RONU-465382 format. One line per field, with one value per residue (C-alpha): residue in three letters; x, y, z. Coordinates in steps of 0.5 Angstrom, whole numbers. Layout:
N
bami <- [ALA  ...]
X <- [X  ...]
Y <- [Y  ...]
Z <- [Z  ...]
END
This chain:
80
bami <- [MET  ALA  ASP  ARG  SER  ARG  PRO  ALA  ALA  PRO  ARG  LYS  LEU  ALA  GLU  ARG  LEU  ALA  LEU  ASP  ALA  GLY  ILE  ASP  LEU  PRO  ALA  PRO  VAL  THR  SER  GLY  VAL  ARG  VAL  GLU  VAL  VAL  ARG  ARG  GLY  GLY  ALA  LEU  PHE  VAL  ILE  ASN  HIS  GLY  GLN  ASP  ASP  ALA  LYS  VAL  LEU  ILE  ASP  GLY  THR  ASP  ALA  LEU  THR  GLY  ALA  PRO  THR  SER  GLY  MET  ARG  LEU  PRO  ARG  ARG  GLU  SER  PRO]
X <- [0  3  1  2  -1  1  7  2  -3  0  1  -6  -8  -4  -7  -14  -13  -10  -16  -21  -17  -18  -11  -9  -4  1  1  -2  3  1  7  13  12  19  17  18  14  16  13  18  14  12  16  15  20  19  25  24  28  26  29  24  21  15  10  7  0  3  0  5  11  18  23  29  25  20  15  8  7  2  5  12  16  21  27  29  35  42  46  53]
Y <- [0  7  14  21  25  31  30  31  26  20  23  26  18  16  21  19  11  12  16  11  6  10  11  18  22  25  32  35  38  45  46  42  35  32  33  26  26  20  19  15  15  21  25  27  29  33  34  37  34  39  44  49  52  48  49  44  44  41  43  41  44  45  40  45  51  49  54  52  51  52  50  51  53  48  51  48  43  46  43  40]
Z <- [0  -2  1  -2  4  7  12  18  16  19  25  25  23  29  34  32  32  39  42  38  42  49  49  53  49  54  51  45  40  37  32  30  28  31  38  43  49  54  61  66  73  75  70  63  58  52  47  41  35  30  26  28  35  38  43  47  52  58  65  71  75  71  75  74  77  81  77  75  67  63  56  54  48  46  42  36  36  35  30  33]
END
């Protein structure tokens, strides 16, 4: 099977399938398609692997500053 859909289409399909199956997504991503979100115990790790800044909608506490968060901007990946 082949697909010539837009780049965001596979992500949207995966999100829809997860929601239909009752799987909660860890964090909605509003921009940037190369964001990795991993939950380990009580911690949520959010890493931007993309070349553009990204924004995620997460409510919680910043582990480094202790400040409450309500969404965050993730800077683009820096080239080595």
